[in-house]
C-alpha positions in Angstrom: 29.6 -51.2 11.7 28.9 -49.0 14.9 25.4 -47.9 15.2 24.1 -44.2 16.0 23.5 -45.5 19.6 27.2 -46.3 20.0 28.9 -43.4 18.4 26.7 -40.7 20.4 28.0 -42.9 23.3 31.6 -42.6 21.9 31.3 -38.8 21.4 29.6 -38.2 25.1 32.8 -40.1 26.7 35.3 -38.5 25.0 33.6 -35.1 25.2 33.9 -35.2 28.9 37.4 -36.3 29.0 38.7 -33.8 26.3 36.6 -31.1 27.1 37.9 -31.3 30.6 41.5 -31.5 29.7 40.7 -28.0 27.6 39.0 -26.4 30.6 41.3 -27.3 33.1 44.8 -27.1 31.3 45.0 -26.2 27.5 42.3 -23.2 27.3 45.0 -20.8 28.6 48.1 -22.4 26.8 46.3 -22.4 23.7 45.5 -18.8 24.1 49.2 -17.8 24.7 50.7 -20.0 22.0 48.5 -19.1 19.3 48.1 -15.6 19.1 45.5 -13.1 17.3 46.1 -10.9 14.4 47.0 -7.9 16.0 46.3 -5.1 18.3 42.6 -3.3 18.5 42.0 -0.1 20.2 40.0 -0.8 23.6 39.3 2.6 25.5 40.7 5.7 26.8 41.6 5.9 30.3 43.6 8.3 32.8 47.2 7.9 32.9 49.1 5.8 35.6 52.7 6.1 36.6 54.8 3.3 34.3 52.2 3.7 31.2 54.1 4.4 27.9 54.1 8.2 27.0 53.3 6.9 23.4 50.1 5.9 23.6 49.0 9.2 25.3 45.7 10.7 23.4 46.5 14.3 23.4 42.9 15.1 22.2 41.4 13.7 25.2 44.4 14.9 27.5 44.0 18.7 25.8 39.7 18.4 26.7 40.0 16.8 30.1 43.4 18.7 31.2 44.5 15.5 32.6 46.9 12.8 30.9 45.1 10.0 29.2 46.2 7.2 27.2 45.0 4.8 24.7 44.5 1.1 25.6 44.5 -1.6 23.1 43.4 -5.9 23.5 44.4 -8.2 21.3 42.3 -9.2 18.3 41.6 -12.9 19.4 39.2 -14.2 17.0 41.2 -17.3 14.9 40.4 -19.7 12.7 41.5 -23.5 13.7 41.7 -26.2 11.2 42.2 -29.9 11.7 44.0 -31.6 8.9 43.3 -35.3 9.7 44.8 -38.2 7.9 42.3 -40.9 7.6 44.1 -43.2 5.4 44.5 -46.8 6.2 47.4 -47.0 8.4 45.7 -44.9 11.0 44.0 -48.2 12.4 47.1 -49.7 13.1 47.9 -50.1 17.2 49.1 -52.6 19.5 48.7 -50.8 23.0 44.8 -49.7 24.3 44.5 -47.3 21.6 44.8 -47.1 17.5 46.3 -44.6 16.2 42.9 -43.1 14.9 42.2 -42.9 18.7 44.9 -40.8 19.5 44.1 -38.7 16.8 40.8 -38.3 17.7 41.1 -37.3 21.2 43.7 -34.8 20.1 42.1 -33.3 17.6 38.7 -32.7 20.3 41.4 -31.2 22.7 42.5 -28.9 20.5 38.9 -28.5 19.2 37.4 -27.7 22.6 40.4 -25.6 23.5 39.6 -23.2 20.4 36.1 -23.5 21.4 36.5 -21.9 24.6 38.7 -18.9 23.1 35.7 -18.1 20.9 37.8 -19.5 17.6 36.5 -21.1 14.6 37.0 -24.4 14.2 37.3 -26.4 10.8 38.3 -29.8 9.5 39.7 -31.5 6.4 39.9 -35.5 6.4 42.6 -36.7 3.8 43.6 -39.6 2.5 45.4 -39.6 -0.9 42.7 -37.0 -1.7 40.3 -34.7 0.4 37.7 -36.7 1.6 35.3 -34.1 3.7 35.8 -30.5 4.2 33.8 -29.3 7.3 34.0 -25.4 7.4 35.0 -23.2 10.0 32.5 -22.2 12.5 32.1 -21.3 16.4 30.4 -23.0 19.1 30.3 -26.2 21.4 27.5 -28.1 18.6 29.8 -27.5 15.5 32.8 -29.3 17.6 30.5 -31.9 18.9 29.4 -32.7 15.0 33.3 -32.4 14.0 34.1 -35.1 16.9 31.1 -37.5 15.8 32.5 -37.6 12.0 36.2 -38.1 13.8 34.6 -41.2 15.2 32.1 -42.9 12.6 33.8 -40.9 9.1 34.7 -44.0 6.4 37.2 -42.6 3.8 36.9 -44.5 0.5 40.6 -44.4 0.0 43.4 -45.8 2.2 46.5 -44.4 0.6 48.3 -41.2 2.0 49.1 -38.3 0.2 49.6 -35.2 2.9 50.1 -32.5 -0.2 46.4 -33.1 -1.1 45.3 -31.8 2.2 47.7 -29.2 2.4 46.8 -28.0 -1.1 43.3 -27.8 -0.2 43.9 -25.8 2.9 45.7 -23.2 0.9 43.2 -22.9 -1.9 40.0 -22.7 0.5 41.3 -20.5 3.2 42.1 -17.0 2.2 42.9 -15.9 5.8 45.4 -16.9 7.9 45.0 -20.1 10.3 46.0 -22.1 12.9 46.3 -25.8 11.3 47.6 -28.6 12.9 48.2 -31.8 10.7 47.3 -34.6 12.4 48.9 -37.5 10.8 51.6 -40.6 11.0 53.3 -38.8 8.5 53.9 -41.7 6.2 54.5 -40.4 3.2 57.7 -41.0 1.9 59.6 -42.2 -1.3 63.0 -42.6 -2.6 64.5 -40.8 0.4 62.5 -38.1 0.2 59.1 -36.9 1.5 56.4 -36.6 -0.3 55.0 -33.4 0.8 57.7 -30.8 1.5 57.0 -28.1 -1.5 53.0 -28.5 -0.4 54.2 -27.9 3.2 56.5 -25.1 2.5 53.7 -23.0 0.7 51.1 -23.9 3.2 53.3 -22.8 5.8 53.9 -19.3 4.1 50.5 -18.8 4.5 49.2 -20.5 7.5 50.7 -21.2 11.0 51.0 -25.1 10.8 51.9 -27.5 13.6 52.5 -31.0 12.9 51.4 -33.7 15.0 53.0 -37.1 14.3 51.2 -40.2 16.0 52.9 -43.4 16.0 53.0 -46.9 17.4 55.9 -48.2 19.1 55.8 -51.6 16.9 56.9 -49.2 14.1 59.7 -48.2 15.7 60.8 -52.1 16.3 59.9 -55.5 16.0 60.1 -58.1 18.8 61.7 -61.4 18.5 58.6 -63.8 18.2 59.5 -65.7 15.0 57.3 -66.0 12.1 55.0 -63.1 11.4 52.8 -62.5 8.5 52.4 -58.4 7.9 50.5 -56.5 5.9 50.3 -53.0 4.7 47.1 -51.3 5.8 47.1 -49.1 2.9 48.2 -51.5 -0.3 47.1 -54.6 1.4 50.3 -56.3 0.4 51.0 -59.2 2.4 54.6 -60.6 3.3 56.2 -63.0 6.2 59.0 -62.5 7.9 61.2 -64.1 10.4 61.7 -61.7 13.5 63.8 -64.6 14.8 66.4 -63.0 12.7 68.5 -60.4 13.7 69.1 -59.1 10.4 65.8 -58.5 9.6 64.9 -56.7 13.1 67.6 -54.3 12.2 66.4 -53.6 8.8 63.0 -53.0 10.1 64.2 -50.5 12.6 66.6 -48.7 10.1 63.8 -48.4 7.7 61.8 -46.4 10.6 64.5 -44.4 11.6 65.5 -43.5 8.1 61.8 -42.5 7.4 61.6 -40.4 10.7 65.1 -38.4 10.0 63.0 -37.3 6.5 59.9 -36.2 7.9 61.8 -34.4 10.7 63.9 -32.6 8.2 61.1 -31.6 6.1 59.4 -30.2 9.0 62.0 -28.3 10.1 62.8 -26.8 6.7 59.5 -25.7 6.2 60.0 -24.1 10.1 56.6 -26.3 11.3 56.6 -27.2 15.0 55.7 -30.6 15.5 55.5 -33.3 18.3 55.4 -36.9 17.9 53.3 -38.7 20.1 53.0 -42.9 20.9 49.5 -44.7 21.0 50.6 -45.9 24.5 51.9 -42.4 25.7 50.0 -39.7 27.7 49.5 -36.8 25.0 48.6 -34.1 27.6 52.6 -33.5 28.4 53.7 -33.8 25.1 50.9 -31.0 24.0 51.5 -29.2 27.1 55.6 -29.2 26.2 54.1 -28.1 22.6 52.6 -25.2 23.6 54.8 -23.7 25.9 57.9 -23.7 23.3 55.4 -21.6 20.9 
C-alpha cells in the first residue's frame, strides 16, 4: 500500500505534467468545445460599421443622439463531472501504464482545463455501484484533492455497472453539466451493452463524452504458448494455448464484437467518444475530440 508521502509525490508529478498541458494546449480548446449556458448582457457601446442593427439600444440612442448597441458575452460558468470507472479491469496494462494511470492523467488534464476556465469540477467513482461522490467546486485546491483521490482511492467492489454511475449523475445534478465517462466500457452481456438505457436518459439531461481506455493486449493475443489468464473483476482463471490460431482468432473476434456493441450504443445515444490505448499519446486524441465538437 502506498503511503501518504508516495501519493503526494505522484500528485505533484501528475500536476506538473497535466497542468502544463491544460495551460498550454487544452484550456482554449476546452473553452470552445464546451460552451456556456447562453448569452448575458455585458454593456452598451457606440454603434460601429458592421454591427447588427437588431442590437441597437433605442433608449440610449435617443438620449445620446448617437446610435448605441447592446453587447453580450457568453455565460461561461459550467459544471464538469468526471465519471471514473474504478472496477477491477482498470488495473490491467501491458505497457508502461495501467489503464488506471491513463484515466488518472486524462482526468487531471480535463479538471485543470475546467479550472482554467473557472468552471466547477466534481467526480463520481463507480464500480458496480457508486463508490464515492465529490461534489463540484471551483479552484486548484479542489482539483488537487480530486487528483489525490484518483491516485489513492481503493474501491470496495471490483465489478462494473456503468449504468449505476449514470443514474447517480442524473439524480444528483439538477442543472445541465458536461460529464466525461472515463472507462474501458467493458459492460456487455448477451450481445448488448448493459448501460444504453441509462446513457440515453443521462444524455438527454447532460452533455456526455465517452473516453474509452483500453490496452492493445485486449484486442489480440501474441503467440507465446500456454498462458494463464485471470478475469480482474470475477477472479476467474483459465489456461489457454495462444499457439493455436483458432484461440487467438476467437479472442480477437470477441473483442471486436464487444467493441462494435459499445460504439453502437454511444452513437445511438449521440454521445461523442474517443478510444485511447494505454501506450498511446493521449494529447492528439483529446485534441481531435475537442476539435470535432
